[in-house]
Backbone of each chain as ProteinMPNN parsed JSONL, in Angstrom:
{"seq_chain_A": "MKSGNGSGQEKFALIVENGTVDKLMAASILAAGAAAMGKEVLVFLTFGGLMAFRKGAMNAPMVLPNEFQGMEQHLAKIMREKNVPHWLQNFQQAKEVGEVKVLACGATMDMFDLKRDDLEPIVEDVVGVARFIEVTEGAQILFI", "coords_chain_A": {"N_chain_A": [[78.367, 104.35, 86.783], [77.675, 107.714, 86.299], [77.671, 110.027, 83.609], [77.749, 113.523, 82.931], [75.119, 115.547, 84.425], [72.757, 114.423, 85.38], [71.839, 113.206, 87.696], [71.869, 114.922, 89.902], [73.211, 114.617, 92.238], [75.909, 115.727, 94.242], [79.309, 115.619, 93.231], [82.436, 114.294, 94.298], [85.734, 114.143, 93.816], [88.77, 112.362, 94.151], [92.138, 112.374, 93.417], [94.445, 110.068, 93.898], [97.673, 110.056, 94.135], [99.878, 109.386, 95.473], [101.657, 107.147, 97.575], [102.313, 107.295, 100.281], [101.776, 106.826, 103.785], [100.611, 108.922, 105.192], [99.309, 110.456, 103.253], [97.566, 108.578, 102.154], [95.987, 108.033, 104.367], [94.808, 110.57, 104.764], [93.414, 110.817, 102.339], [91.664, 108.67, 102.586], [90.098, 109.356, 104.791], [88.927, 111.707, 103.925], [87.461, 110.653, 101.783], [85.675, 109.031, 103.19], [84.335, 110.902, 104.794], [83.169, 112.558, 102.83], [81.533, 110.706, 101.53], [79.849, 110.032, 103.639], [78.525, 112.4, 103.89], [76.875, 112.409, 101.751], [77.879, 112.78, 99.172], [78.719, 111.81, 95.823], [81.356, 109.816, 95.555], [84.418, 109.667, 93.922], [87.288, 107.885, 93.493], [90.373, 108.124, 92.21], [93.039, 106.211, 91.426], [96.448, 106.51, 91.041], [99.819, 105.956, 89.937], [101.954, 105.996, 92.726], [99.825, 105.891, 94.52], [98.125, 103.978, 93.416], [99.817, 101.755, 93.468], [99.883, 101.281, 96.168], [97.502, 100.0, 96.561], [97.797, 97.379, 95.86], [97.244, 93.859, 96.24], [97.142, 92.686, 99.604], [97.449, 94.969, 100.959], [96.709, 95.69, 103.576], [98.632, 94.572, 105.206], [100.966, 95.536, 104.299], [104.168, 97.192, 104.501], [104.366, 100.366, 106.164], [104.725, 103.364, 104.424], [106.568, 106.209, 104.807], [106.723, 109.803, 104.362], [109.7, 111.68, 103.378], [110.478, 113.488, 105.495], [109.674, 112.139, 107.738], [111.104, 109.868, 107.883], [112.413, 106.915, 109.312], [110.793, 106.982, 111.452], [108.917, 105.063, 111.528], [108.315, 102.93, 113.343], [107.69, 104.307, 115.67], [105.465, 105.807, 114.884], [103.75, 103.718, 114.204], [103.291, 102.673, 116.694], [101.97, 104.785, 118.024], [99.67, 104.854, 116.447], [98.542, 102.405, 116.991], [98.008, 102.672, 119.722], [96.168, 104.759, 119.746], [94.133, 103.686, 118.39], [93.929, 103.998, 115.61], [92.414, 103.518, 112.565], [93.307, 101.383, 109.778], [94.086, 102.771, 106.573], [92.89, 101.486, 104.428], [90.715, 100.278, 105.599], [89.246, 102.546, 106.227], [88.513, 103.383, 103.659], [86.899, 101.24, 102.986], [84.881, 101.478, 104.9], [83.895, 103.9, 104.005], [82.623, 103.118, 101.671], [80.565, 101.706, 102.825], [78.979, 103.637, 104.005], [78.173, 105.35, 102.018], [78.152, 106.443, 98.556], [80.747, 105.239, 96.783], [83.314, 105.024, 94.439], [86.12, 103.246, 93.441], [88.731, 103.716, 91.347], [91.14, 102.568, 88.965], [94.076, 103.83, 87.457], [94.711, 103.465, 84.092], [97.146, 103.881, 82.736], [99.109, 103.647, 84.716], [98.707, 100.991, 85.44], [99.558, 99.768, 83.145], [102.233, 100.609, 82.979], [103.44, 99.354, 85.167], [102.885, 96.761, 84.658], [100.513, 95.695, 85.801], [97.718, 93.686, 86.792], [94.1, 93.469, 87.025], [93.598, 91.57, 88.951], [95.77, 91.739, 90.608], [95.228, 93.642, 92.36], [93.646, 95.048, 95.317], [90.311, 93.978, 96.058], [88.545, 96.126, 96.367], [89.045, 97.952, 94.4], [87.44, 98.988, 91.607], [87.352, 99.35, 88.831], [89.189, 99.879, 85.756], [90.37, 102.779, 84.338], [90.88, 105.298, 81.76], [92.342, 108.577, 81.253], [90.554, 110.285, 79.872], [88.039, 109.198, 80.323], [87.997, 109.47, 83.071], [87.885, 112.263, 83.246], [85.421, 112.627, 82.095], [83.603, 111.327, 83.884], [83.938, 112.839, 86.119], [82.823, 115.247, 85.66], [81.691, 118.373, 86.668], [82.405, 117.83, 89.244], [83.97, 118.361, 92.48], [87.39, 118.341, 92.524], [90.176, 116.805, 93.949], [93.71, 116.698, 94.271], [95.837, 114.412, 95.58]], "CA_chain_A": [[78.898, 105.723, 86.822], [76.955, 108.589, 85.384], [78.394, 111.201, 83.129], [76.756, 114.605, 82.91], [74.639, 115.856, 85.771], [71.338, 114.079, 85.472], [71.419, 112.682, 88.989], [71.711, 115.971, 90.902], [74.046, 114.387, 93.416], [77.2, 116.379, 94.107], [80.41, 114.676, 93.1], [83.668, 114.648, 94.989], [86.73, 113.231, 93.265], [90.114, 112.421, 94.711], [93.185, 111.702, 92.652], [95.437, 109.646, 94.888], [98.865, 109.837, 93.313], [100.99, 109.124, 96.368], [101.405, 105.987, 98.437], [102.788, 107.4, 101.665], [100.644, 106.537, 104.661], [99.937, 110.164, 105.569], [98.407, 110.858, 102.166], [96.514, 107.579, 102.046], [95.077, 108.278, 105.492], [94.037, 111.78, 104.475], [92.481, 110.514, 101.246], [90.625, 107.746, 103.036], [89.188, 110.059, 105.685], [88.154, 112.61, 103.06], [86.488, 109.831, 101.051], [84.652, 108.598, 104.139], [83.546, 112.075, 105.168], [82.362, 112.983, 101.681], [80.505, 109.677, 101.335], [78.898, 110.18, 104.745], [77.749, 113.614, 103.657], [75.989, 112.241, 100.602], [78.477, 113.052, 97.853], [79.141, 110.661, 95.034], [82.814, 109.914, 95.669], [85.198, 108.946, 92.91], [88.691, 107.854, 93.893], [91.178, 107.737, 91.056], [94.348, 105.819, 91.94], [97.497, 106.528, 90.032], [101.216, 105.86, 90.387], [102.165, 105.46, 94.084], [98.526, 105.634, 95.134], [97.649, 102.696, 92.899], [100.715, 100.708, 93.971], [99.503, 100.982, 97.557], [96.3, 99.173, 96.554], [98.054, 95.989, 95.465], [96.739, 92.901, 97.239], [97.985, 92.62, 100.791], [97.653, 96.348, 101.419], [96.56, 95.796, 105.039], [99.836, 94.137, 105.904], [102.162, 96.076, 103.652], [104.852, 98.14, 105.39], [103.969, 101.761, 106.079], [105.745, 104.204, 103.795], [106.448, 107.571, 105.314], [107.459, 110.781, 103.556], [111.088, 111.888, 103.787], [110.701, 114.166, 106.78], [109.352, 111.228, 108.832], [111.892, 108.646, 107.724], [112.98, 106.406, 110.56], [109.815, 107.075, 112.541], [107.845, 104.099, 111.255], [107.911, 102.189, 114.547], [107.074, 105.254, 116.599], [104.123, 106.103, 114.355], [102.941, 102.496, 114.308], [102.925, 102.557, 118.113], [100.943, 105.804, 118.278], [98.432, 104.486, 115.767], [97.955, 101.287, 117.749], [97.497, 103.185, 121.004], [95.014, 105.63, 119.533], [93.104, 102.959, 117.638], [93.757, 104.585, 114.292], [92.157, 102.434, 111.606], [94.107, 101.343, 108.543], [93.434, 103.585, 105.541], [92.032, 100.643, 103.588], [89.47, 100.131, 106.358], [88.488, 103.79, 106.051], [87.897, 103.346, 102.324], [85.826, 100.243, 103.029], [83.799, 102.123, 105.641], [83.332, 104.925, 103.131], [81.69, 102.419, 100.785], [79.391, 101.286, 103.603], [78.099, 104.757, 104.384], [77.735, 106.171, 100.892], [78.49, 105.975, 97.225], [82.174, 105.433, 96.526], [83.884, 104.16, 93.407], [87.577, 103.31, 93.408], [89.124, 103.432, 89.963], [92.587, 102.487, 88.753], [94.592, 104.502, 86.263], [95.193, 102.504, 83.102], [98.556, 104.113, 82.408], [99.938, 103.062, 85.779], [98.577, 99.535, 85.321], [100.394, 99.398, 82.008], [103.632, 100.874, 83.288], [103.967, 98.375, 86.118], [102.376, 95.43, 84.28], [99.566, 95.231, 86.811], [96.427, 93.179, 86.335], [93.021, 93.701, 88.005], [93.735, 90.558, 89.984], [96.866, 92.08, 91.51], [94.779, 94.743, 93.209], [92.611, 94.795, 96.316], [88.988, 93.925, 95.418], [87.803, 97.397, 96.446], [89.249, 98.663, 93.141], [86.287, 98.535, 90.846], [87.469, 99.415, 87.374], [90.388, 100.541, 85.234], [89.929, 103.813, 83.396], [91.872, 106.223, 81.231], [92.149, 109.952, 81.701], [89.365, 110.915, 79.276], [86.884, 108.67, 81.057], [88.027, 110.123, 84.375], [87.392, 113.631, 83.068], [83.994, 112.538, 81.817], [82.794, 110.985, 85.061], [84.083, 113.836, 87.176], [82.238, 116.513, 85.218], [80.93, 119.031, 87.73], [82.856, 117.414, 90.58], [85.133, 118.97, 93.135], [88.474, 117.37, 92.33], [91.376, 117.047, 94.755], [94.876, 115.902, 93.932], [96.524, 114.14, 96.853]], "C_chain_A": [[78.148, 106.578, 85.818], [77.913, 109.618, 84.812], [77.349, 112.294, 82.988], [76.158, 114.761, 84.296], [73.168, 115.536, 85.934], [70.9, 113.735, 86.879], [71.202, 113.762, 90.03], [72.574, 115.759, 92.131], [75.408, 115.036, 93.194], [78.303, 115.33, 94.058], [81.678, 115.215, 93.742], [84.715, 113.66, 94.519], [88.091, 113.452, 93.914], [91.058, 111.725, 93.758], [94.261, 111.358, 93.671], [96.684, 109.209, 94.135], [100.011, 109.285, 94.14], [100.666, 107.999, 97.331], [101.965, 106.088, 99.841], [101.574, 107.358, 102.598], [99.901, 107.807, 105.073], [98.928, 110.587, 104.496], [97.262, 109.863, 101.987], [95.503, 107.748, 103.17], [94.182, 109.473, 105.2], [92.989, 111.497, 103.403], [91.328, 109.652, 101.74], [89.621, 108.437, 103.952], [88.327, 111.052, 104.895], [87.08, 111.839, 102.299], [85.344, 109.429, 101.974], [83.742, 109.757, 104.533], [82.628, 112.527, 104.039], [81.23, 111.992, 101.433], [79.425, 109.795, 102.404], [77.978, 111.376, 104.511], [76.995, 113.585, 102.326], [76.582, 112.587, 99.25], [78.72, 111.731, 97.131], [80.664, 110.758, 94.939], [83.5, 109.057, 94.618], [86.659, 109.038, 93.31], [89.5, 107.306, 92.732], [92.591, 107.475, 91.547], [95.367, 105.812, 90.825], [98.873, 106.461, 90.687], [101.325, 105.278, 91.805], [100.864, 105.125, 94.797], [97.972, 104.291, 94.687], [98.51, 101.548, 93.426], [100.351, 100.307, 95.407], [98.293, 100.056, 97.641], [96.533, 97.777, 96.005], [97.596, 95.083, 96.592], [97.711, 92.807, 98.401], [98.234, 93.985, 101.385], [97.612, 96.47, 102.939], [97.852, 95.465, 105.774], [101.123, 94.695, 105.307], [102.851, 97.065, 104.598], [104.407, 99.574, 105.1], [105.084, 102.539, 105.392], [105.53, 105.636, 104.265], [107.168, 108.535, 104.386], [108.83, 111.065, 104.164], [111.272, 112.474, 105.173], [110.366, 113.282, 107.991], [110.11, 109.908, 108.738], [112.474, 108.214, 109.062], [111.984, 106.41, 111.702], [108.7, 106.044, 112.41], [107.359, 103.409, 112.522], [107.175, 103.08, 115.537], [105.642, 105.56, 116.175], [103.204, 104.897, 114.479], [102.438, 102.335, 115.739], [101.806, 103.54, 118.457], [99.607, 105.376, 117.683], [97.736, 103.322, 116.466], [97.289, 101.811, 119.02], [96.223, 104.003, 120.829], [93.948, 104.974, 118.671], [92.867, 103.54, 116.254], [93.533, 103.458, 113.283], [93.117, 102.509, 110.412], [93.362, 102.097, 107.453], [92.53, 102.75, 104.644], [90.686, 100.416, 104.276], [88.609, 101.384, 106.23], [87.797, 103.817, 104.696], [86.729, 102.364, 102.311], [84.621, 100.786, 103.794], [83.107, 103.178, 104.792], [82.3, 104.296, 102.202], [80.427, 101.997, 101.529], [78.43, 102.436, 103.859], [77.621, 105.582, 103.206], [78.212, 105.597, 99.581], [79.939, 106.289, 96.909], [82.614, 104.491, 95.43], [85.395, 104.356, 93.384], [88.042, 102.83, 92.043], [90.638, 103.437, 89.817], [92.97, 103.154, 87.44], [95.207, 103.483, 85.322], [96.67, 102.661, 82.781], [99.478, 103.484, 83.447], [99.888, 101.542, 85.717], [99.542, 99.024, 84.242], [101.873, 99.502, 82.368], [104.235, 99.804, 84.197], [103.451, 96.972, 85.86], [101.433, 94.858, 85.329], [98.308, 94.703, 86.152], [95.389, 93.472, 87.413], [93.2, 92.812, 89.226], [94.873, 90.833, 90.972], [96.42, 93.081, 92.564], [93.755, 94.283, 94.234], [91.237, 94.842, 95.64], [88.185, 95.214, 95.485], [87.97, 98.216, 95.156], [88.282, 98.099, 92.119], [86.529, 98.449, 89.343], [88.786, 100.092, 86.999], [89.937, 101.554, 84.192], [91.104, 104.624, 82.871], [91.504, 107.645, 81.611], [90.876, 110.59, 81.126], [88.098, 110.464, 79.987], [86.815, 109.301, 82.446], [87.465, 111.538, 84.279], [85.882, 113.62, 82.827], [83.183, 112.302, 83.097], [82.923, 111.973, 86.193], [83.571, 115.204, 86.747], [81.405, 117.13, 86.325], [81.405, 118.693, 89.13], [83.887, 118.373, 91.154], [86.235, 117.931, 92.984], [89.689, 117.775, 93.159], [92.502, 116.153, 94.29], [95.675, 115.698, 95.22], [97.839, 113.42, 96.576]], "O_chain_A": [[78.004, 106.219, 84.649], [78.864, 110.026, 85.478], [76.158, 111.992, 82.93], [76.652, 114.159, 85.25], [72.422, 116.294, 86.554], [69.74, 113.937, 87.238], [70.426, 113.557, 90.963], [72.657, 116.643, 92.984], [75.995, 114.923, 92.118], [78.248, 114.304, 94.736], [81.95, 116.415, 93.73], [84.604, 112.464, 94.79], [88.497, 114.583, 94.184], [90.798, 110.598, 93.336], [94.906, 112.243, 94.235], [96.732, 108.116, 93.57], [100.993, 108.778, 93.597], [99.55, 107.902, 97.842], [102.085, 105.075, 100.53], [100.485, 107.802, 102.236], [98.688, 107.77, 105.281], [97.823, 111.026, 104.815], [96.129, 110.253, 101.704], [94.299, 107.622, 102.951], [92.963, 109.409, 105.363], [91.828, 111.885, 103.537], [90.172, 109.864, 101.372], [88.428, 108.14, 103.9], [87.138, 111.21, 105.173], [85.943, 112.294, 102.176], [84.178, 109.481, 101.583], [82.522, 109.604, 104.596], [81.458, 112.841, 104.262], [80.099, 112.393, 101.159], [78.235, 109.675, 102.113], [76.806, 111.36, 104.888], [76.535, 114.619, 101.842], [75.846, 112.678, 98.267], [78.9, 110.684, 97.752], [81.194, 111.677, 94.314], [83.193, 107.876, 94.455], [87.206, 110.132, 93.451], [89.326, 106.157, 92.326], [93.269, 108.384, 92.026], [95.167, 105.181, 89.787], [99.054, 106.859, 91.837], [100.836, 104.176, 92.053], [100.809, 104.182, 95.587], [97.411, 103.549, 95.493], [97.99, 100.492, 93.789], [100.495, 99.149, 95.801], [98.076, 99.404, 98.662], [95.576, 97.06, 95.712], [97.563, 95.487, 97.754], [98.928, 92.842, 98.222], [99.125, 94.153, 102.219], [98.367, 97.241, 103.529], [98.128, 96.017, 106.839], [102.223, 94.369, 105.751], [102.185, 97.707, 105.409], [104.114, 99.94, 103.961], [106.255, 102.389, 105.74], [104.441, 106.193, 104.131], [108.114, 108.149, 103.699], [109.087, 110.733, 105.321], [112.118, 112.016, 105.94], [110.716, 113.613, 109.124], [109.787, 108.947, 109.437], [112.963, 109.034, 109.839], [112.273, 105.909, 112.789], [107.674, 106.132, 113.084], [106.156, 103.307, 112.761], [106.187, 102.681, 116.153], [104.726, 105.572, 116.997], [102.028, 105.032, 114.816], [101.304, 101.914, 115.966], [100.821, 103.175, 119.098], [98.557, 105.51, 118.311], [96.509, 103.259, 116.526], [96.161, 101.443, 119.347], [95.315, 103.945, 121.658], [92.979, 105.617, 118.268], [91.733, 103.572, 115.777], [94.36, 102.554, 113.161], [93.658, 103.568, 110.094], [92.132, 102.067, 107.412], [91.515, 103.244, 104.153], [89.646, 100.366, 103.619], [87.385, 101.294, 106.137], [86.64, 104.223, 104.59], [85.694, 102.628, 101.699], [83.478, 100.58, 103.387], [81.887, 103.334, 104.848], [81.234, 104.866, 101.971], [79.346, 101.936, 100.943], [77.217, 102.24, 103.922], [76.748, 106.434, 103.37], [78.62, 104.439, 99.492], [80.321, 107.452, 96.781], [82.323, 103.296, 95.477], [85.887, 105.482, 93.316], [87.782, 101.697, 91.639], [91.331, 104.218, 90.468], [92.26, 103.043, 86.441], [96.107, 102.733, 85.7], [97.369, 101.669, 82.576], [100.491, 102.871, 83.11], [100.904, 100.877, 85.917], [100.226, 98.014, 84.403], [102.659, 98.595, 82.094], [105.384, 99.399, 84.023], [103.555, 96.095, 86.717], [101.535, 93.689, 85.701], [97.88, 95.19, 85.106], [95.738, 93.698, 88.572], [92.989, 93.228, 90.365], [94.929, 90.23, 92.044], [97.131, 93.34, 93.535], [93.083, 93.268, 94.052], [91.021, 95.657, 94.744], [87.23, 95.378, 94.726], [87.138, 99.071, 94.852], [88.296, 96.909, 91.806], [85.977, 97.581, 88.666], [89.408, 100.778, 87.81], [89.201, 101.212, 83.267], [92.184, 104.633, 83.461], [90.463, 107.88, 82.224], [90.198, 111.349, 81.818], [87.193, 111.264, 80.224], [85.737, 109.627, 82.941], [86.67, 111.961, 85.119], [85.162, 114.499, 83.3], [82.2, 112.995, 83.355], [82.121, 111.963, 87.127], [83.856, 116.208, 87.4], [80.509, 116.481, 86.864], [80.866, 119.213, 90.107], [84.576, 119.09, 90.428], [86.024, 116.757, 93.289], [90.166, 118.908, 93.091], [92.285, 114.989, 93.954], [96.123, 116.65, 95.859], [98.574, 113.098, 97.51]]}, "seq_chain_B": "MNPSVHQISREIDARGSFCPGPLMELIRALKGATIGDTVAVLSGDPGSATDIPAWVRKARHELLGVEEPGESVKRFVVRKSR", "coords_chain_B": {"N_chain_B": [[79.282, 108.193, 135.162], [77.026, 110.567, 133.87], [73.556, 109.91, 133.21], [71.456, 110.122, 130.218], [69.151, 112.804, 129.485], [67.27, 112.138, 127.78], [65.046, 109.663, 126.366], [66.462, 106.746, 125.409], [66.965, 104.561, 122.677], [69.155, 103.121, 121.926], [72.517, 103.049, 122.928], [75.73, 103.94, 121.907], [79.064, 103.269, 122.582], [81.588, 105.064, 121.594], [83.957, 105.938, 122.475], [87.457, 106.354, 122.383], [87.511, 105.573, 119.842], [88.891, 106.351, 116.77], [88.855, 109.29, 114.718], [87.344, 108.945, 111.475], [85.675, 107.539, 113.184], [83.511, 107.688, 115.423], [81.395, 109.046, 114.076], [80.96, 107.294, 111.914], [80.125, 105.045, 113.306], [77.747, 105.977, 114.378], [76.266, 106.377, 112.028], [76.052, 103.768, 111.068], [74.575, 102.604, 113.136], [72.181, 104.017, 112.984], [71.288, 103.204, 110.512], [70.481, 100.64, 111.041], [68.38, 101.091, 112.686], [64.927, 101.809, 113.619], [62.567, 104.127, 112.223], [62.076, 106.901, 114.26], [63.337, 105.844, 116.43], [65.763, 106.475, 119.007], [69.109, 107.168, 119.034], [72.144, 107.156, 120.795], [75.455, 108.426, 120.898], [78.552, 108.024, 122.388], [81.394, 109.985, 122.603], [84.867, 110.842, 122.532], [86.329, 112.113, 120.788], [87.585, 115.006, 119.27], [86.878, 115.929, 116.704], [84.339, 114.912, 116.25], [82.587, 116.635, 117.487], [81.928, 118.613, 115.69], [81.5, 117.142, 113.385], [79.364, 115.243, 113.773], [76.938, 116.792, 114.283], [76.932, 118.143, 111.767], [76.591, 116.084, 109.947], [74.117, 115.047, 110.785], [72.455, 117.165, 110.166], [72.711, 117.148, 107.37], [71.776, 114.606, 106.692], [69.26, 114.821, 107.488], [68.155, 113.999, 109.971], [67.264, 114.148, 113.464], [68.872, 116.085, 115.805], [68.754, 115.651, 119.032], [70.079, 116.46, 121.282], [73.214, 117.532, 122.8], [75.166, 116.212, 125.149], [77.189, 116.436, 128.161], [78.33, 113.995, 129.687], [80.49, 113.283, 131.184], [83.993, 113.906, 131.977], [85.618, 115.291, 129.185], [84.004, 113.804, 127.51], [81.455, 113.492, 125.148], [77.966, 113.213, 124.625], [76.018, 112.432, 121.964], [72.783, 112.802, 120.986], [70.555, 111.369, 118.893], [67.681, 111.372, 116.86], [66.2, 109.081, 114.668], [64.828, 110.19, 111.79], [63.868, 109.541, 109.306]], "CA_chain_B": [[78.883, 109.018, 134.015], [75.617, 110.947, 133.998], [72.69, 109.365, 132.165], [70.869, 111.122, 129.335], [67.814, 113.278, 129.846], [66.35, 111.628, 126.752], [64.76, 108.227, 126.302], [67.37, 106.291, 124.343], [66.767, 103.176, 122.228], [70.448, 102.439, 121.849], [73.673, 103.911, 123.159], [76.981, 103.368, 121.393], [80.245, 103.857, 123.205], [82.636, 105.193, 120.574], [85.148, 106.544, 123.085], [88.635, 105.6, 121.984], [87.429, 105.338, 118.403], [89.582, 107.473, 116.138], [88.189, 109.943, 113.593], [85.955, 109.365, 111.633], [84.976, 106.449, 113.865], [82.205, 107.91, 116.073], [80.391, 109.351, 113.048], [80.671, 106.065, 111.169], [79.333, 104.16, 114.173], [76.399, 106.541, 114.439], [75.593, 106.105, 110.748], [75.735, 102.342, 111.036], [73.512, 102.332, 114.106], [70.924, 104.57, 112.473], [70.843, 102.363, 109.396], [69.814, 99.472, 111.592], [67.312, 101.489, 113.601], [63.607, 102.093, 113.041], [62.232, 105.549, 112.277], [61.546, 107.255, 115.577], [64.305, 105.393, 117.434], [66.763, 107.45, 119.441], [70.43, 106.554, 119.19], [73.126, 108.056, 121.405], [76.85, 108.043, 120.681], [79.521, 108.642, 123.297], [82.635, 110.201, 121.872], [85.857, 111.742, 123.11], [87.074, 112.63, 119.639], [87.227, 116.42, 119.061], [86.252, 116.137, 115.392], [82.915, 114.547, 116.328], [81.787, 117.772, 117.959], [81.38, 119.304, 114.512], [81.103, 116.147, 112.373], [78.063, 114.608, 113.978], [75.86, 117.732, 113.939], [76.925, 118.428, 110.327], [76.007, 114.93, 109.253], [72.696, 114.944, 111.138], [71.772, 118.193, 109.337], [72.721, 116.723, 105.976], [70.968, 113.403, 106.531], [67.907, 115.227, 107.899], [67.629, 113.401, 111.201], [67.081, 115.195, 114.466], [69.82, 116.081, 116.913], [67.957, 116.025, 120.203], [70.905, 117.171, 122.246], [74.614, 117.159, 122.994], [75.364, 116.263, 126.605], [78.546, 116.182, 128.64], [78.108, 113.106, 130.83], [81.716, 113.102, 131.958], [85.076, 114.768, 131.504], [86.075, 115.039, 127.809], [83.129, 112.897, 126.766], [80.187, 114.091, 124.733], [76.945, 112.255, 124.189], [75.192, 113.001, 120.888], [71.516, 112.067, 120.985], [69.987, 111.581, 117.555], [66.484, 110.596, 116.534], [66.082, 108.732, 113.249], [63.617, 110.862, 111.316], [63.367, 109.036, 108.018]], "C_chain_B": [[77.394, 109.324, 134.117], [74.774, 110.367, 132.871], [72.086, 110.496, 131.328], [69.528, 111.591, 129.886], [66.778, 112.739, 128.864], [66.137, 110.131, 126.928], [65.548, 107.678, 125.126], [67.119, 104.834, 123.984], [68.089, 102.421, 122.278], [71.59, 103.417, 122.067], [74.93, 103.201, 122.68], [78.147, 104.067, 122.061], [81.363, 103.892, 122.162], [83.856, 105.904, 121.141], [86.359, 105.698, 122.721], [88.614, 105.261, 120.508], [87.98, 106.567, 117.698], [88.792, 107.984, 114.937], [88.352, 109.133, 112.306], [85.066, 108.339, 112.331], [83.615, 106.743, 114.462], [81.095, 108.232, 115.06], [79.984, 108.094, 112.289], [79.812, 105.115, 112.002], [77.907, 104.658, 114.306], [75.624, 106.2, 113.171], [75.16, 104.644, 110.665], [74.555, 102.029, 111.947], [72.171, 102.849, 113.602], [70.387, 103.755, 111.311], [70.039, 101.185, 109.908], [68.633, 99.811, 112.477], [66.006, 101.707, 112.855], [63.362, 103.594, 113.128], [61.576, 105.852, 113.614], [62.46, 106.808, 116.703], [65.268, 106.513, 117.775], [68.066, 106.722, 119.71], [71.374, 107.572, 119.805], [74.523, 107.523, 121.14], [77.72, 108.778, 121.685], [80.834, 108.783, 122.555], [83.563, 111.135, 122.613], [86.642, 112.449, 122.026], [86.649, 114.062, 119.31], [86.544, 116.701, 117.722], [84.757, 115.879, 115.418], [82.033, 115.727, 116.695], [81.196, 118.558, 116.797], [80.851, 118.321, 113.473], [79.682, 115.647, 112.554], [76.911, 115.579, 113.721], [75.784, 118.027, 112.431], [76.258, 117.289, 109.572], [74.509, 114.815, 109.539], [71.879, 115.957, 110.333], [71.626, 117.684, 107.913], [71.777, 115.538, 105.757], [69.526, 113.628, 106.977], [67.302, 114.352, 108.988], [67.539, 114.517, 112.224], [68.107, 115.052, 115.577], [69.077, 116.571, 118.15], [68.783, 116.779, 121.235], [72.338, 116.701, 122.24], [74.905, 117.333, 124.48], [76.819, 116.039, 126.949], [78.468, 115.308, 129.877], [79.337, 112.904, 131.702], [82.797, 114.008, 131.404], [85.538, 114.338, 130.115], [85.244, 114.009, 127.064], [81.877, 113.657, 126.379], [79.238, 112.957, 124.359], [76.064, 112.967, 123.176], [73.925, 112.157, 120.797], [70.765, 112.394, 119.703], [68.737, 110.733, 117.373], [66.454, 110.328, 115.04], [64.749, 109.255, 112.729], [63.058, 110.319, 110.021], [64.091, 107.782, 107.607]], "O_chain_B": [[76.593, 108.438, 134.416], [75.207, 110.329, 131.72], [72.191, 111.67, 131.682], [68.862, 110.884, 130.642], [65.573, 112.864, 129.081], [66.938, 109.436, 127.553], [65.337, 108.086, 123.984], [67.063, 103.972, 124.861], [68.136, 101.241, 122.625], [71.625, 104.488, 121.461], [75.17, 102.036, 122.996], [78.214, 105.295, 122.102], [82.001, 102.876, 121.886], [84.691, 106.412, 120.393], [86.295, 104.469, 122.746], [89.585, 104.723, 119.977], [87.58, 107.692, 117.997], [88.143, 107.212, 114.231], [89.46, 108.656, 112.063], [83.859, 108.282, 112.095], [82.634, 106.116, 114.061], [79.978, 107.733, 115.188], [78.799, 107.861, 112.051], [78.9, 104.468, 111.489], [76.965, 103.866, 114.343], [74.466, 105.786, 113.233], [74.045, 104.334, 110.246], [73.65, 101.282, 111.575], [71.143, 102.194, 113.774], [69.174, 103.627, 111.143], [69.048, 100.778, 109.301], [67.95, 98.912, 112.969], [65.978, 101.78, 111.626], [63.895, 104.258, 114.016], [60.652, 105.163, 114.046], [62.376, 107.331, 117.814], [65.553, 107.384, 116.953], [68.122, 105.786, 120.507], [71.401, 108.728, 119.383], [74.748, 106.313, 121.156], [77.638, 109.999, 121.819], [81.329, 107.83, 121.954], [83.124, 112.096, 123.244], [87.508, 113.277, 122.306], [85.463, 114.31, 119.093], [85.722, 117.612, 117.623], [83.992, 116.531, 114.708], [80.88, 115.812, 116.271], [80.097, 119.103, 116.903], [79.885, 118.611, 112.767], [78.893, 115.628, 111.609], [75.979, 115.224, 112.999], [74.689, 118.149, 111.883], [75.457, 117.516, 108.665], [73.725, 114.519, 108.638], [70.773, 115.665, 109.879], [70.551, 117.775, 107.32], [71.067, 115.48, 104.754], [68.681, 112.74, 106.859], [66.121, 114.007, 108.951], [67.716, 115.689, 111.894], [68.193, 114.003, 116.216], [68.807, 117.764, 118.291], [68.267, 117.623, 121.967], [72.651, 115.618, 121.745], [74.894, 118.447, 125.003], [77.591, 115.522, 126.141], [78.532, 115.813, 130.997], [79.236, 112.413, 132.827], [82.558, 114.785, 130.48], [85.818, 113.161, 129.889], [85.714, 113.407, 126.099], [81.305, 114.382, 127.193], [79.642, 111.908, 123.857], [75.44, 113.981, 123.487], [73.986, 110.95, 120.561], [70.389, 113.54, 119.458], [68.725, 109.542, 117.684], [66.658, 111.238, 114.236], [63.683, 108.823, 113.168], [61.911, 110.595, 109.668], [63.8, 107.219, 106.551]]}, "name": "protein", "num_of_chains": 2, "seq": "MKSGNGSGQEKFALIVENGTVDKLMAASILAAGAAAMGKEVLVFLTFGGLMAFRKGAMNAPMVLPNEFQGMEQHLAKIMREKNVPHWLQNFQQAKEVGEVKVLACGATMDMFDLKRDDLEPIVEDVVGVARFIEVTEGAQILFIMNPSVHQISREIDARGSFCPGPLMELIRALKGATIGDTVAVLSGDPGSATDIPAWVRKARHELLGVEEPGESVKRFVVRKSR"}
């Protein structure tokens, strides 16, 4: 990870704070699109977003926001029919097509007693807020 | 389905692939192709209509054409330029 702007590559950062499937899907597609378009993508996982990346994410139950409560089965059916990929697959594809780093928030790790080993291997490193601010210097930053 | 007017090295059928699928499949196919190869992607996904040309511009390949070989299907013909 570079700090400063020596590389000239545009940076695109996402703070994924929420673990509902709609937000994870959106974040994963944005990450994939940005990576495809040559941005250096930094994904910072915190709170619910980080919890969603615990091992077994592919098979974990879908969490929907309040207004869609009770629609899990219906949505699962639509997603199967329309071949919608799992958000974790989108993040993995994002890594295949471009430069993507997935980082875990140290505070959340601490709060929930999480270890690196509890997380999906796509999560590359654990960082604190100052380091996040450093590596996202000059980046477009989205909070999801 | 109507064939392409271009000479195609490889055609990928990404119909039924959900966003950003067709774009991702195109990128993967071009990675494995040789410079000068022509890759075509079939897509029914509405996002692809803008995604694929945008990516081709950014990646500096050549979009040879966008065809409509059938109903609600587009064929994006891309030459690997570098």
